[in-house]
Steps between C-alpha positions, in 0.01 A plus 500: 500500500558435140239598242446134414399410858188283478375619840503862391309415189244303706448797727457738211249264343305479821493878533404572144275201444129472568420528870301213660139567574419578864204313644214746560447387864865523594477831686177400685652170604821670619300755698285230662811297592659817642190565710507151634863520594450837666209372701684190605802709602282737708332201675837344581634831640193548714521145632869558576421824691218326697733215594773745605256696721364176648854392587571837660173484708576141605846599607376797699236294671752224579756745629245678719370176648843355577663834588797414276669830581560414871791294613423156646438475870817435698294367800461165342775260591525125519426350845789374711 
């Protein structure tokens, strides 16, 4: 970059100049938003685990009722 680069001068001015005022409630608002996001994420994860376990239980019940592990009966044949 050349010394006469306007972008470099702009960056130096921003770094040296007066810093903007930070709103006093910024940290509290960010913390509250983070808490909400964390709670929402936990709820979504718990719902996902509950649905997964419900699907596993439903599959086990279905498999035990239909005896899905046994081969189909070979005694059944079409009438002649």
